Backbone as a printed PyTorch tensor [residue, N CA C, xyz], in Angstrom:
tensor([[[-12.7560,  25.7200,  32.2280],
         [-10.8070,  25.6280,  32.8980],
         [-11.3270,  23.5800,  32.5920]],

        [[-10.0500,  23.2330,  32.0060],
         [ -9.9480,  22.2510,  32.0330],
         [ -9.2950,  20.7800,  32.6390]],

        [[ -9.5210,  20.2680,  33.8690],
         [ -8.2600,  19.2110,  34.4880],
         [ -7.3240,  20.4210,  34.7440]],

        [[ -8.5830,  21.6310,  35.1210],
         [ -7.3800,  22.3300,  35.6860],
         [ -6.3730,  23.8310,  35.5100]],

        [[ -6.3970,  23.5120,  34.0770],
         [ -5.7350,  24.4160,  32.9260],
         [ -7.2480,  25.5920,  32.7520]],

        [[ -6.2900,  26.4240,  32.2630],
         [ -7.3920,  27.5090,  32.2490],
         [ -8.0570,  27.2900,  30.7650]],

        [[ -8.4210,  27.8680,  29.4420],
         [ -7.9730,  28.1740,  28.7600],
         [ -9.0990,  29.7800,  28.2260]],

        [[ -8.1930,  30.2380,  27.1800],
         [ -8.8920,  31.3400,  27.2060],
         [ -9.0640,  32.1220,  25.6810]],

        [[ -9.7910,  32.8540,  25.4960],
         [-10.0040,  33.4790,  24.1260],
         [-10.1650,  32.8370,  22.4130]],

        [[-11.0690,  31.6570,  23.3760],
         [-11.6360,  30.6410,  22.5870],
         [-13.1080,  30.9330,  23.1710]],

        [[-13.8740,  30.1950,  21.3480],
         [-15.7540,  29.7350,  21.1860],
         [-15.1490,  28.5320,  21.2730]],

        [[-15.0040,  27.7620,  21.2880],
         [-14.4650,  26.5950,  20.9380],
         [-13.3500,  25.9560,  21.9470]],

        [[-13.8050,  24.8510,  22.2820],
         [-12.8770,  23.9480,  23.0600],
         [-12.5050,  22.3780,  22.7290]],

        [[-11.2170,  22.0540,  21.7890],
         [-11.6560,  20.1650,  21.4530],
         [-10.4020,  19.7440,  22.3610]],

        [[-11.7030,  19.0250,  23.1350],
         [-11.0360,  17.7650,  23.7370],
         [-10.4310,  16.2070,  23.4530]],

        [[-10.0560,  15.8830,  22.3340],
         [ -9.6440,  15.0250,  21.3760],
         [ -7.9240,  14.8870,  22.1900]],

        [[ -6.9740,  16.1630,  22.9960],
         [ -6.2170,  15.0160,  23.6330],
         [ -6.3200,  14.6210,  24.7890]],

        [[ -7.8210,  14.7480,  24.8530],
         [ -7.9640,  13.6260,  26.6490],
         [ -7.4180,  12.7640,  26.2330]],

        [[ -6.4330,  11.7810,  27.3340],
         [ -5.6020,  10.4950,  27.0390],
         [ -6.8670,   9.2700,  27.8490]],

        [[ -7.5910,   9.4840,  29.3770],
         [ -8.0920,   8.7550,  29.7800],
         [ -9.6560,   9.2010,  30.2450]],

        [[-10.1360,   8.1710,  29.4630],
         [-11.6750,   7.6760,  29.9890],
         [-12.2690,   8.1890,  31.9250]],

        [[-13.4150,   8.7300,  31.2620],
         [-13.9960,   9.4820,  32.8120],
         [-14.9730,  10.3020,  32.4070]],

        [[-15.0980,  10.5940,  33.8010],
         [-16.0610,  11.7970,  33.3660],
         [-15.1250,  12.9200,  34.2250]],

        [[-15.5770,  14.1280,  33.8880],
         [-15.1130,  15.5490,  33.5940],
         [-15.8350,  16.3660,  33.7470]],

        [[-15.4800,  17.6260,  34.8200],
         [-16.5350,  18.6560,  34.6180],
         [-16.0500,  19.3760,  34.4770]],

        [[-16.6600,  19.9780,  33.1550],
         [-16.5690,  21.4870,  32.4690],
         [-16.8620,  22.8520,  32.7970]],

        [[-16.2270,  23.6310,  32.9060],
         [-16.4930,  25.0860,  32.8960],
         [-16.1830,  26.2370,  32.1140]],

        [[-17.0470,  26.7560,  31.8400],
         [-16.7280,  27.6010,  30.9710],
         [-17.7590,  29.7620,  31.5510]],

        [[-16.7170,  30.2050,  32.6000],
         [-16.5990,  31.5470,  32.0130],
         [-16.6250,  32.5510,  30.9210]],

        [[-17.6300,  33.0280,  30.8760],
         [-17.0880,  34.4620,  29.7840],
         [-17.3160,  35.6500,  30.2910]],

        [[-16.9030,  36.7950,  29.9130],
         [-16.3530,  37.9920,  30.2470],
         [-16.4280,  38.7950,  28.3110]],

        [[-17.4860,  40.2710,  28.6500],
         [-17.3590,  40.9390,  27.8060],
         [-16.7550,  42.0710,  27.9690]],

        [[-15.9770,  43.2930,  27.0810],
         [-15.0820,  44.4340,  27.1800],
         [-15.4110,  44.3540,  28.1380]],

        [[-16.7740,  45.3150,  28.8640],
         [-17.7210,  45.5660,  29.8140],
         [-17.1300,  45.0200,  31.1970]],

        [[-16.8180,  43.7970,  31.7750],
         [-16.0080,  43.5360,  32.5960],
         [-17.9340,  42.4390,  32.9540]],

        [[-18.7290,  42.1100,  32.2310],
         [-20.0510,  41.3060,  32.5030],
         [-19.4310,  39.8260,  32.6820]],

        [[-19.6880,  38.6440,  33.6400],
         [-19.3280,  37.7110,  33.0830],
         [-20.3990,  37.0020,  33.7880]],

        [[-20.2600,  35.5470,  32.7270],
         [-21.5480,  34.7590,  33.2120],
         [-20.6080,  33.0280,  33.1640]],

        [[-20.6800,  31.8320,  34.0940],
         [-20.3410,  30.7350,  34.0390],
         [-20.8890,  30.1350,  33.4880]],

        [[-21.1080,  28.8990,  32.8970],
         [-21.5460,  27.3860,  33.1830],
         [-20.5640,  26.2180,  33.3070]],

        [[-21.7540,  25.4860,  33.6400],
         [-21.0960,  24.0970,  34.1870],
         [-21.6860,  22.6560,  33.3610]],

        [[-21.2540,  21.5710,  33.3350],
         [-21.4780,  20.4830,  32.7600],
         [-20.2390,  19.5710,  32.7080]],

        [[-20.8140,  18.2810,  33.1300],
         [-20.0490,  16.9020,  32.9560],
         [-20.3590,  16.0970,  31.7680]],

        [[-19.3370,  15.9860,  31.2680],
         [-18.8060,  14.6960,  30.2880],
         [-18.1180,  13.8120,  30.4290]],

        [[-19.1890,  12.8100,  29.4990],
         [-17.7360,  11.5650,  29.8590],
         [-17.4980,  11.4020,  28.3360]],

        [[-16.2260,  11.3540,  29.1570],
         [-15.4450,  10.8110,  27.8830],
         [-14.8760,   9.2770,  27.7760]],

        [[-15.1280,   8.5940,  26.7260],
         [-15.3910,   7.3210,  26.2890],
         [-14.2450,   6.8180,  26.6030]],

        [[-14.4360,   5.2740,  26.8870],
         [-12.8890,   4.6000,  26.3720],
         [-12.7690,   4.6380,  24.8270]],

        [[-11.6450,   4.4390,  24.4010],
         [-12.0760,   4.0240,  23.1610],
         [-11.5720,   2.6590,  21.9630]],

        [[-11.9400,   2.0720,  21.6200],
         [-11.5870,   0.2950,  21.2190],
         [-10.6200,   0.5670,  20.4150]],

        [[-10.0340,  -0.5100,  20.2210],
         [ -8.8460,  -1.3320,  19.8180],
         [ -8.5690,  -1.4960,  18.2320]],

        [[ -8.9510,  -1.6820,  17.5450],
         [ -8.6980,  -2.3260,  16.7580],
         [ -7.9900,  -3.2460,  16.3110]],

        [[ -8.2290,  -4.7730,  15.4630],
         [ -7.3550,  -5.9430,  15.8010],
         [ -7.5940,  -6.5300,  15.2150]],

        [[ -6.9120,  -7.0980,  14.6220],
         [ -7.3690,  -8.7540,  13.7130],
         [ -6.2670,  -9.3340,  13.3530]],

        [[ -6.4820, -11.3020,  12.8930],
         [ -5.5440, -11.8920,  13.1740],
         [ -5.4890, -12.4170,  11.4530]],

        [[ -4.4070, -12.2830,  11.0550],
         [ -3.8290, -13.3700,   9.1290],
         [ -3.6520, -14.4620,  10.0730]],

        [[ -3.6650, -15.8940,   9.3770],
         [ -2.5090, -16.8940,  10.0140],
         [ -1.3620, -16.7400,   9.4170]],

        [[ -1.2860, -16.7270,   8.5210],
         [  0.3550, -16.1090,   7.8010],
         [  0.1530, -14.9140,   7.1650]],

        [[  1.5900, -13.9610,   6.8760],
         [  1.2830, -13.0740,   5.7250],
         [  1.8210, -13.1390,   4.3480]],

        [[  1.8120, -14.4270,   4.8070],
         [  2.2340, -14.2700,   2.8690],
         [  1.2710, -16.3370,   2.9300]],

        [[  0.9590, -16.3890,   1.8730],
         [ -0.1600, -17.3120,   1.3730],
         [  0.0150, -17.9340,  -0.0720]],

        [[  0.0720, -19.3940,  -0.7060],
         [  0.0160, -19.2840,  -1.6410],
         [ -1.5560, -19.1140,  -2.5880]],

        [[ -1.4910, -18.0730,  -3.7060],
         [ -2.9060, -17.8860,  -4.1220],
         [ -4.0330, -19.5020,  -4.8770]],

        [[ -3.8580, -21.1490,  -4.9110],
         [ -4.6870, -21.8830,  -5.6900],
         [ -5.9750, -21.4070,  -5.0680]],

        [[ -6.4420, -20.4670,  -5.9430],
         [ -8.2580, -20.5230,  -5.2360],
         [ -8.3130, -20.5300,  -3.6150]],

        [[ -7.0310, -19.7540,  -3.2360],
         [ -6.8460, -19.8970,  -1.4740],
         [ -7.8010, -18.4680,  -0.6500]],

        [[ -9.0860, -19.2230,   0.1470],
         [ -9.7090, -18.2440,   0.9630],
         [ -8.6470, -18.3210,   2.6610]],

        [[ -9.2810, -16.9460,   3.1070],
         [ -8.3510, -16.6500,   4.7470],
         [ -9.1410, -16.2580,   4.7130]],

        [[ -8.8760, -16.9690,   6.2100],
         [ -9.8940, -16.8050,   7.1740],
         [ -9.3670, -15.7520,   8.3790]],

        [[-10.2410, -14.6640,   8.7790],
         [ -9.7030, -13.2250,   9.4980],
         [-10.4060, -13.2800,  10.3400]],

        [[ -9.9390, -13.4270,  12.0900],
         [-10.1100, -13.3270,  13.4470],
         [-10.0380, -11.7090,  14.4850]],

        [[-10.7160, -11.6160,  14.6090],
         [-11.2300, -10.5580,  14.8820],
         [-10.3430, -10.8920,  16.5330]],

        [[ -9.1060,  -9.5900,  16.6920],
         [ -8.6330,  -9.6730,  18.1650],
         [ -8.8040,  -8.3250,  19.3010]],

        [[ -9.7150,  -8.0100,  18.2470],
         [ -9.6680,  -6.1040,  19.0090],
         [-10.5520,  -6.3190,  20.9320]],

        [[-10.1790,  -4.8440,  20.4440],
         [-10.3830,  -5.0910,  22.3250],
         [-11.5420,  -3.7280,  23.4210]],

        [[-11.6030,  -3.7380,  23.9990],
         [-12.3890,  -2.5960,  24.1680],
         [-12.9340,  -2.4730,  26.6220]],

        [[-13.1980,  -1.3540,  26.7850],
         [-13.4720,  -1.5030,  28.3110],
         [-14.7100,  -0.4620,  28.3670]],

        [[-15.4420,  -1.6500,  28.7700],
         [-17.0600,  -0.6290,  29.3130],
         [-17.2440,  -0.4970,  28.1250]],

        [[-17.2000,  -1.1360,  27.4080],
         [-18.0470,  -1.2130,  26.2640],
         [-18.2820,  -2.2580,  25.4370]],

        [[-19.0660,  -2.6070,  24.6730],
         [-19.1480,  -3.7850,  23.5290],
         [-19.1820,  -3.3010,  22.5380]],

        [[-18.2150,  -3.9730,  21.3270],
         [-18.1130,  -3.7670,  20.1040],
         [-19.3350,  -3.7190,  19.3000]],

        [[-20.2410,  -3.1030,  18.8070],
         [-21.1860,  -4.0740,  17.8720],
         [-21.1300,  -4.0710,  16.1430]],

        [[-20.3790,  -2.9050,  16.0330],
         [-20.1970,  -3.1170,  13.8620],
         [-18.6900,  -3.2730,  13.7680]],

        [[-18.9920,  -4.4160,  12.7920],
         [-17.5030,  -4.3090,  12.3610],
         [-17.4010,  -4.6270,  10.5380]],

        [[-16.5590,  -4.0560,  10.1280],
         [-16.2800,  -4.0930,   8.9240],
         [-14.6820,  -4.1020,   7.9250]],

        [[-14.8380,  -4.9340,   7.6820],
         [-13.4040,  -5.7650,   6.5790],
         [-13.3770,  -5.4530,   5.1390]],

        [[-12.8230,  -4.4810,   4.3510],
         [-12.6650,  -4.3110,   3.5310],
         [-11.1050,  -4.2880,   2.7960]],

        [[-11.0030,  -4.3140,   0.9920],
         [-10.1280,  -4.4620,   0.9380],
         [-10.1700,  -3.1590,  -0.2430]],

        [[ -9.5920,  -1.9540,  -0.2010],
         [ -9.3950,  -0.9430,  -0.9440],
         [-11.0990,  -0.4300,  -0.4320]],

        [[-11.7300,  -0.9440,  -1.3690],
         [-13.3220,  -0.0290,  -1.6810],
         [-14.2740,  -1.3160,  -1.6340]],

        [[-14.0790,  -2.6320,  -1.6910],
         [-14.4520,  -3.8460,  -2.5370],
         [-14.6770,  -3.9810,  -0.5950]],

        [[-15.7640,  -4.3350,  -0.0750],
         [-16.8460,  -5.1090,   1.3080],
         [-16.6780,  -6.8810,   1.0510]],

        [[-15.0710,  -7.0510,   2.0540],
         [-14.9860,  -8.1330,   2.7510],
         [-16.4990,  -9.3170,   3.2040]],

        [[-16.7140,  -8.4550,   4.4290],
         [-17.4240,  -8.6600,   5.2740],
         [-18.1800,  -7.6850,   6.4320]],

        [[-19.0740,  -7.9570,   7.2120],
         [-19.3110,  -7.3530,   8.3540],
         [-19.6060,  -8.2500,   9.4530]],

        [[-19.0590,  -9.4270,   9.5480],
         [-19.6280, -10.3760,  10.3650],
         [-17.9730,  -9.8650,  11.3360]],

        [[-17.6320, -10.4560,  12.9540],
         [-16.9950, -10.3650,  13.9450],
         [-15.4710, -11.1380,  13.2130]],

        [[-15.4750, -11.8700,  12.2010],
         [-14.5000, -13.2290,  12.0210],
         [-15.3530, -13.9040,  10.7210]],

        [[-14.5720, -13.5380,   9.7490],
         [-14.0430, -14.0720,   8.6630],
         [-13.8430, -15.0970,   7.6860]],

        [[-14.8160, -16.1690,   7.2160],
         [-14.3560, -17.3730,   7.5120],
         [-14.5640, -17.8260,   5.9840]],

        [[-13.2590, -17.8950,   5.2180],
         [-13.0500, -18.3790,   3.7380],
         [-13.4310, -17.1700,   2.1260]],

        [[-12.9410, -16.1110,   3.1160],
         [-12.9360, -15.0960,   1.9630],
         [-12.4460, -15.6710,   0.3980]],

        [[-12.1740, -15.4710,   0.0440],
         [-11.6960, -15.6430,  -1.6170],
         [-11.1360, -14.1990,  -2.5270]],

        [[-10.0430, -14.4750,  -2.2600],
         [ -9.4340, -13.0350,  -3.3530],
         [ -9.5360, -13.5220,  -4.7330]],

        [[ -9.1690, -12.8460,  -6.0180],
         [ -9.6650, -13.0760,  -7.4820],
         [ -8.0480, -12.8980,  -8.2870]],

        [[ -7.4750, -12.2180,  -7.6250],
         [ -6.1620, -12.1650,  -7.5770],
         [ -4.6370, -12.1250,  -7.2890]],

        [[ -3.8020, -13.0070,  -7.5950],
         [ -2.9030, -12.9540,  -6.7060],
         [ -1.7970, -11.3510,  -6.2850]],

        [[ -0.5960, -11.2780,  -5.5660],
         [ -0.0910,  -9.6650,  -5.3840],
         [ -0.2020,  -9.7950,  -3.8810]],

        [[ -0.1040,  -8.4850,  -3.7550],
         [ -0.1340,  -7.1540,  -2.6330],
         [ -1.3590,  -6.7760,  -1.9960]],

        [[ -2.4730,  -7.2790,  -1.1720],
         [ -3.3340,  -7.0490,  -0.4380],
         [ -3.0410,  -6.0460,   0.5890]],

        [[ -4.0710,  -5.2280,   0.7960],
         [ -4.5910,  -4.8250,   1.8140],
         [ -5.6290,  -4.5950,   2.9930]],

        [[ -5.6210,  -5.5490,   4.1890],
         [ -7.2220,  -5.3660,   4.5050],
         [ -7.8130,  -4.4840,   5.8380]],

        [[ -8.5690,  -3.4530,   5.5220],
         [ -8.7850,  -2.6340,   6.4850],
         [-10.2910,  -3.2720,   7.5230]],

        [[ -9.9490,  -3.1340,   9.1510],
         [-10.5580,  -3.6410,   9.5670],
         [-11.3000,  -2.2180,  10.3470]],

        [[-12.6920,  -1.7590,  10.6660],
         [-13.3770,  -1.0660,  11.0990],
         [-14.2300,  -1.1800,  11.9120]],

        [[-13.7520,  -0.7860,  13.0400],
         [-14.4720,  -1.5700,  14.6770],
         [-15.7930,  -0.5320,  15.0100]],

        [[-16.8940,  -0.2370,  16.0920],
         [-17.7080,   1.1290,  15.8880],
         [-18.2390,   0.2410,  17.5000]],

        [[-17.9050,   0.5910,  19.0400],
         [-18.9440,   0.3980,  20.1090],
         [-20.4530,   0.6160,  19.4460]],

        [[-20.7420,   0.0040,  21.1480],
         [-22.1400,   0.8630,  20.7210],
         [-22.7000,   2.3150,  21.3160]],

        [[-21.2730,   3.1960,  21.7590],
         [-21.5450,   4.0410,  22.6080],
         [-21.2260,   5.6320,  20.9390]],

        [[-20.6990,   4.6110,  19.6800],
         [-19.9990,   5.4160,  19.3710],
         [-18.7370,   5.1910,  18.8060]],

        [[-18.1700,   5.3150,  19.6110],
         [-16.5170,   4.8990,  18.9750],
         [-16.1290,   4.7530,  17.8350]],

        [[-14.8140,   5.0350,  17.2270],
         [-14.5770,   4.3410,  16.7030],
         [-13.1760,   3.3990,  16.5390]],

        [[-12.6130,   2.8170,  15.5120],
         [-11.0380,   2.7160,  15.9700],
         [-11.1390,   2.0220,  14.3780]],

        [[-10.0790,   1.9500,  13.6220],
         [ -9.0760,   0.5790,  12.6890],
         [ -8.1680,   0.4400,  12.6360]],

        [[ -8.0080,  -0.3370,  12.1510],
         [ -6.2720,  -0.9960,  11.3160],
         [ -6.1530,  -1.4230,  10.2610]],

        [[ -4.6540,  -1.0730,   9.6660],
         [ -4.8510,  -1.9010,   8.1050],
         [ -4.2050,  -2.7790,   8.1490]],

        [[ -3.7330,  -3.4950,   7.5600],
         [ -2.7080,  -4.3440,   7.9440],
         [ -2.4130,  -5.8730,   6.6910]],

        [[ -1.3720,  -5.5650,   6.2110],
         [ -1.4250,  -6.0790,   4.4200],
         [ -0.4360,  -7.8200,   4.2790]],

        [[ -0.3420,  -7.9480,   3.1600],
         [ -0.4190,  -9.9980,   2.9760],
         [ -0.5060,  -9.8580,   1.8260]],

        [[  0.6480, -11.0290,   1.3810],
         [  1.0410, -11.4150,   0.2010],
         [ -0.0750, -12.7470,  -0.5780]],

        [[ -0.1430, -12.3370,  -1.1830],
         [ -0.9130, -13.6650,  -2.0940],
         [ -0.0410, -14.1170,  -3.3520]],

        [[  0.8070, -15.6560,  -2.7770],
         [  1.9570, -15.9750,  -4.0420],
         [  1.2380, -16.3080,  -5.0330]],

        [[  1.3540, -16.3130,  -6.4190],
         [  1.3670, -16.7310,  -7.3160],
         [  1.7260, -17.9630,  -8.0000]],

        [[  0.2160, -18.9140,  -7.6290],
         [  1.3390, -21.1110,  -7.9030],
         [  2.0410, -20.7820,  -9.4510]],

        [[  2.9570, -21.8940,  -9.1080],
         [  3.4360, -22.0450, -10.2920],
         [  2.8620, -22.5410, -11.0370]],

        [[  3.5190, -22.8310, -12.2810],
         [  2.3640, -23.8930, -13.5610],
         [  3.6880, -24.0240, -13.9720]],

        [[  3.6270, -25.8190, -14.6960],
         [  5.0490, -26.0210, -15.0370],
         [  4.4560, -26.6300, -16.5680]],

        [[  5.0190, -26.9610, -17.5240],
         [  4.4540, -27.6330, -18.7900],
         [  5.6470, -28.6820, -19.0090]],

        [[  5.2660, -29.8100, -19.2840],
         [  6.8750, -30.2510, -20.4050],
         [  5.9220, -31.3100, -21.7260]],

        [[  6.7130, -31.1850, -22.7760],
         [  6.1880, -31.8680, -23.9790],
         [  6.8680, -33.7960, -24.1480]],

        [[  6.1130, -34.5730, -24.1170],
         [  6.7060, -35.5230, -24.2750],
         [  6.1830, -36.2570, -25.3370]],

        [[  6.3590, -37.7670, -25.9600],
         [  6.0380, -37.8590, -27.1830],
         [  5.9850, -39.5040, -26.8610]],

        [[  5.8560, -40.5740, -27.3180],
         [  5.4640, -41.8800, -27.3350],
         [  6.7950, -42.2370, -27.4370]],

        [[  7.4810, -44.4080, -26.6880],
         [  8.0640, -44.3870, -26.5440],
         [  8.7050, -45.7100, -27.0020]],

        [[  9.6440, -46.0850, -27.2290],
         [  9.6480, -48.0770, -26.9880],
         [ 10.2270, -48.3780, -26.1030]],

        [[  9.8150, -49.7140, -25.3050],
         [  9.6530, -50.3260, -24.2780],
         [ 11.3450, -50.0010, -25.0300]],

        [[ 12.4940, -49.4230, -23.6650],
         [ 13.4870, -49.9450, -24.0390],
         [ 14.5970, -48.3650, -24.2510]],

        [[ 13.6960, -47.7060, -24.9120],
         [ 14.6680, -46.3740, -25.7890],
         [ 14.6540, -45.2880, -24.3640]],

        [[ 15.0150, -44.6800, -24.5430],
         [ 15.6320, -43.6220, -23.9440],
         [ 15.0430, -42.6140, -24.1150]],

        [[ 14.8450, -41.5930, -23.0970],
         [ 13.6490, -40.0870, -23.6800],
         [ 14.0130, -39.7970, -22.0460]],

        [[ 15.1690, -38.2620, -23.0510],
         [ 15.0210, -37.1920, -21.6840],
         [ 13.4030, -36.2910, -22.1090]],

        [[ 12.7200, -35.8800, -20.1880],
         [ 11.3580, -34.9210, -20.7260],
         [ 12.3920, -33.8150, -20.5530]],

        [[ 12.2230, -32.4170, -20.7920],
         [ 12.2740, -31.0740, -19.5520],
         [ 11.4950, -30.3470, -20.3750]],

        [[ 11.1140, -30.2040, -18.5840],
         [  9.5380, -28.8230, -18.7130],
         [ 10.0120, -27.4890, -17.9510]],

        [[  9.1750, -27.1960, -17.8320],
         [  9.7700, -25.2480, -18.2430],
         [  8.5370, -25.0180, -16.8660]],

        [[  8.8960, -23.5820, -16.1600],
         [  8.3410, -23.1080, -15.1600],
         [  6.7740, -22.1170, -16.6410]],

        [[  5.7940, -21.9250, -16.0240],
         [  4.9480, -21.0470, -17.3670],
         [  4.5160, -20.0600, -16.5730]],

        [[  4.5470, -20.3340, -15.7090],
         [  4.3720, -18.7360, -13.8870],
         [  4.2740, -18.8710, -13.0150]],

        [[  4.5960, -17.9270, -12.1350],
         [  4.5940, -18.7200, -10.2490],
         [  6.0410, -17.3420,  -9.8030]],

        [[  5.1450, -17.0680,  -8.7430],
         [  6.1040, -15.7760,  -8.1030],
         [  7.4500, -15.9950,  -7.8570]],

        [[  7.8810, -17.3600,  -7.6500],
         [  9.0760, -17.6840,  -7.3150],
         [  9.2110, -18.8980,  -8.5330]],

        [[ 11.0990, -19.5810,  -8.8560],
         [ 11.6810, -19.9220,  -9.2600],
         [ 10.4500, -21.4560,  -8.9080]],

        [[ 10.2780, -22.6590,  -9.3530],
         [ 10.4530, -23.7400,  -8.4220],
         [ 11.4510, -24.7580,  -8.1310]],

        [[ 11.5060, -25.0220,  -7.4980],
         [ 12.6970, -25.1730,  -6.4070],
         [ 12.9520, -27.1420,  -6.2670]],

        [[ 11.5040, -27.8390,  -6.6600],
         [ 11.4350, -29.2690,  -6.2210],
         [ 10.5550, -29.5040,  -7.5050]],

        [[ 11.0050, -30.5840,  -8.7530],
         [ 10.6150, -31.2830,  -9.4240],
         [ 10.0300, -33.0200,  -9.0950]],

        [[  9.2180, -33.4980,  -9.3970],
         [  8.9730, -34.4390,  -8.5390],
         [  8.1330, -35.1650,  -9.7050]],

        [[  9.0770, -36.1590, -10.4850],
         [  8.5130, -37.1450, -11.2230],
         [  7.9970, -38.4440, -11.5530]],

        [[  7.1410, -38.1770, -12.2920],
         [  6.2320, -39.5600, -11.7480],
         [  6.1180, -40.3370, -13.2110]],

        [[  5.6530, -41.3230, -13.6140],
         [  5.9780, -42.7290, -14.5160],
         [  4.4400, -43.0370, -14.5520]],

        [[  4.4200, -43.1990, -12.9420],
         [  3.1040, -43.6890, -13.4900],
         [  2.4740, -45.9980, -13.1300]],

        [[  4.3710, -45.8890, -12.8590],
         [  4.2320, -47.1000, -13.1670],
         [  4.3070, -47.7910, -11.1390]],

        [[  4.3670, -46.9180, -10.6260],
         [  4.9780, -47.3450,  -9.2950],
         [  6.4050, -47.3610,  -9.1620]],

        [[  7.1710, -46.7820, -10.3630],
         [  9.0270, -47.0160, -10.2230],
         [  9.8530, -46.2760, -10.0660]],

        [[  8.6310, -45.0440, -10.6370],
         [  9.9260, -44.2090, -10.4900],
         [  9.3440, -42.5630,  -9.3340]]])
């Protein structure tokens, strides 16, 4: 019996549907076709499950050699978290509780997985997605000009996730 509910006709019993940590007395009674019986009792402890979680400061960041910090916010009751693993795909990011200054190689969509393990061996994981924007690159051509001559400079965007919305020109003379 488990929790007062009899389980019959099975040589295995799945405890994964237990939702509450605690100690449980498990009883097993077996019976042969000739009505011979035996009973056995064992106490088991269902351990609390940790809840993996971490914080990324923003879900969209500019890529320009951007390093990312990840702050652990996982929780566990009546146990301690002993192992941390952060990865992106198959690439290891860190095995520290918090990540300071991990630099990504490419802009775009990134999925980070955190896996935690407690002293008692309970495991949980979580995935979080964020986006690194490709920084804009702009270029313009300029020729020499004589004092007093008008010149028009035209720039164009070469790369970037989104269009440039502000162009700030400076001539280097402190007046523009």
